N, C-alpha and C positions, 0 to 999 in steps of 0.2 A: 504494499499500499504506499502511495506518495505521502510525503510529509504533509502537504497541504491537506490532502484528503483525510489523513489520520488526525490532523488538529481539529478539523471541523467534526469528525466522527466521534471523538471524546467529548462526554458530557462535561463541561467545565464545572458545573454546580457540584456534580458527583466527586469529581477530582480534588477540588478544593476543600470539599467537606471533610477530607482525612485531617484538614488542619485548624479547622475552627467551625463553630455551629452557626448555622443560618436561621434566620427568621423572615418569612415572606410578608412583604408590604407592597400593596398595590401592583402585584405581578412582577416585583422584582425581590431579590433576596439580599438581605443584610447581615452583616456579622463584624465581630471585633477583627480588626487587621491581622492576618496572620504574617504581614511582613514588617510591622511595627508595633510596639506596645501602646495601648491605648485603652481608654475606659468607656468610651462612646462609639458604638458600632458606626464606621465610616467606609466600609468594604463592601461594595455592592456586585452582584452577577446579574446579568440579564439572561435568561434561559431563551429568549427570543433570538438574540444576538450571538449567544454563546461566547460571550465576553465579560471581562470584570473591569472594575475601576476601583482604585483604592484612593479615597478622598485624601487620606492621611499622609501618604506618600507621593501622591501624583502619579502613579504608575497604573497602567491599564493594559489590556489587550487580549490575546488568545490564552489558551491553557499553556502553550509553549512559552508566552512572555512570563506568565506566572511562575513556571518552573524555573526560569532564567532568574527571576527576582528573589524566588524564594531560596534557591540553592546557591545563588551567587556565582552562577555558571554561564558558559557561552552557549551557542546554538547548538554545537555538536553533541556536548554533554547533555544539555536540555533534552535533545531528540532521543538520545539512549535512554534517559529516564522515562520519558514519554512511551517508547516503544516496548519497555519492559512493563509498564503499566497496562498497556494495550493488550501484551501477551497474557498478563496475569488475569485480566478482565475479559478475555475474548473479545476485544473491541471489533475485530473482523465481522463478528456475528451480531455486533451492536445495532446495525441499521435495521436488521431483520427482527430483532428482539423490539425495538422501538416501533415498528410498523405493527407488530401484533399487539402492542400495548395500546396503540392508537385505535386499532379496530375495537379492542375490549371498551375502551373510554368512551367511544362514540355511542356505544349502547345505552351510556347513562347520561349522555348530554342531552340538555332540555331542547325540544325542537323549536326553532326560530321562526317567527312569521315573516321576517324579512328575507328577500331574495338575495342570495350571495351575488357579488358581482363577478362576472365571467372574466376570465383572462382573455387577452387579445390573441386572436388566431394569427399564425405566421402566413404571409402572403407570399407569392411566388418571387423568385429573385428577379425576375424581368418585369416585375409589376409596373414600374415607372415608365416603361416603354410605350404605354398606351396613351401617355400625354406627349405634348410637342416641346421640343427643344426650341422655343420661339424667343431668340434674343432680343426682338424688337420689344416684345411685352415684357420681357425680364430686364430690360433697360431701366425700369423704374427703380430696381433694387441696385442695378450698377450705379445710377445716378446718386444713390444714397450712399455710395462708397464701398460696396461689396463687389470685388472683382469676378471676372468671368471665371477665373479658375477656382475661385472658392464656390460659385454657383455650380460648377460642374462637379467638384468634389463632393458636395453634399446633394448632388442629383437633383437639382432644382429645375422644375419643369413649369410649362403653362397648360391649364385645363381650359380650352375655349367654351366648353359646355357650360361651366360654372363662372367663367371669367375670373379665375383665381390663378396666383402663383402657388404652385404646389411642390412639396418634397416630402421624402419619406421620414416617417419615425421608426427607428431600428431599437431592437432590444439589445440588451449589453452585449450579446453575442453576434449583433450584426445582422440579425434577420428583420425584414420589413415586417412590422406589425400594424401599421396605421399609414395614413396620408394626411397631412394637414395642408389647408389651403388659406391663402390669404387674398381676400377680394381686392381687385383694383378698379372696382366700380366707383367713381368719384362720387356718386350719391348713395353710398351704402347706408348711411344713416337714415336718410330721407326714406328710403326704401325698407328701412328695418332689417337689413341684412346683417349677419354675423361678420365682424372683420376678419377673425380666424376661426376656423371650424375643422373638425376632424371628419373625414370621409367614411369611416367606419365605427361602429360602437368601441368606444375606447376601453371600457372595463376598468381593470386595476391599472393605475398608472405605475407601472413596475420597470421603469426604465429611466435612463437619463439621456436627453437628447445630445448626440455628438460623441458620447463615451465610446461607442463602437468605432467612430471614425478617427478619433483622437487619442485613443487608448496608449498606443506606443508612445507618443509624446507626453502624456500624462504620467506614465510610469518613469519614463526618463528624467522628468521634472521633480517627480515626488509631490506633485501639486496639481490639485484640478481647481479652475476658476470656474464658479458656477454663476451664470446668469439667468434670468426668467425665460427669455425667448430665444428662438432658434437664429433670428437674424443677428442678434448679438454674437452668437458664437461664430457665424459666417464673417461678420465684420472683423471680429478680432483674427480669424483666419487669414482674412485679407492682409492684415497688418503684420502676419508672421507669428502670431500667438497662438499656438496649437493646443495647449492644455487646458482646454475649456470644455463646459458643457453646459446644459440648460435644464432646470427643473420643470420649465413648461407651465408654471404657475408662480404664486407670490409666496410659496411655503414648501418645506420639505415634507413629503409623506413617510410613513413607516418603511414602505418598500424602499424607497430611494435611501433611507437612513441605513438599511441593511446592506445596500450595494455600496456605499461609501465606507462603511465599516471594514467590508471585505477587501475594498480597494486599498485601504490603508494608507492613502496619501493625505497630505495637508490640503485642507478645503479651505477655499478663499471664496465667500459669498460676495457677490457683485450684483446684488438684486436692485431693483428699480428704486429710485429717489422716493423716501416717504415710508419704506418697509422696514420695520425695526424688528431684525433677526432675533434679538433678545426676547421678544413675546413668542417665539416658535418653540414649542416644547421638544419637537424632534431635534432641533439644532441643539439646544440644551443638553439632550441625551448624546448627540453625536460627539460633542466636545470631550465627553468622557474618554472616548476611545481614539480620537485622532486630533492633531491639532487643527484649531478652527480660527480663522481670520475673516475679517469683513472690511468692505469699502465703507468709509465714513467721510461724506461730504462736508468736511469741516468748514471750509472756505465757501460753501454754497456756490459751487461750480456749475451745479445742475439744476434744471428746473423740476418741480414736481412731477412725479411718474416717468423721469427719464432715466433709461439704461446708462450706466456709468460709461458705456462707449459712445453714447449718443452725440456727445459734444465734440467729438474728434479725439485723435491719437495723443496729442499734446496733454489734454484734460485727463484723459485716461491714464496716462503715464503717471501725473501728479497724484491722482486718486489712489492708484495701485501702490505707489511708493509711501503713501501715507496710511496704508491700511493699518487695521488695528487688531491686535490679538484678543480673542474671545476667551477671558479667563473664568 
């Protein structure tokens, strides 16, 4: 079993319970830190994310990170300890055991009257070829500063039926799961048209726009800059900034939280002017597991609801250089 697979297979709560006693509070588990002496529990484990965070020491991460911190050792020795634990506890059969447990648990779960949101379906790889590569229509975005190379990279097309600029939404593995369209009808407000729309039922928003296309640059930089919208990603790409993505709304949802925790990169939030990330509970949770920073427009360089890239490259550079650590 590969190390990454092993780390995700081991139940972190079960492992760390060897060293301290946990108490459940609102879906998270709390205990006295096994890494530092304390009188008030400040050590938490999220079973949803399979990660820990120790507020007393500021350390957090996977079960491998815990082993390294607890045993004061490097990755190689921590891996040996984890593999021995896995062998002793038959972790190879762990997934199967959890599936059986889940089946039993389902028999006792109360039925909900709410319909579960469906996951988005994967569309054919050549799905975007049904639209036109009409650069005359796409010139609207070129005139806003997005290069033709970036339009091509993100497969931006034109749909003459709906009079919209369209582009694919991909899951984190690069598969097309939806198409988003931006109307170019100048009277869209009067006609009560949506400015942006999805062409397919979205279901659960379990992706980050641009992550699939920019993953290599994100991993190389050890950082992902998160905007609200796809256009900001394309504009940054035009400027040569490729470690970006978009949450496609003004907040971070639980699925995106899990994606970012597993990605393990520093996250810089560059949401639109007026959005206070400190009010976002999922971002509060995220900063326990990865470094989080955010764009703060202290000099009022942006107008309300503007993306940090909307005022041009020089303003963006000032904003990025003045970013704030979320502590």
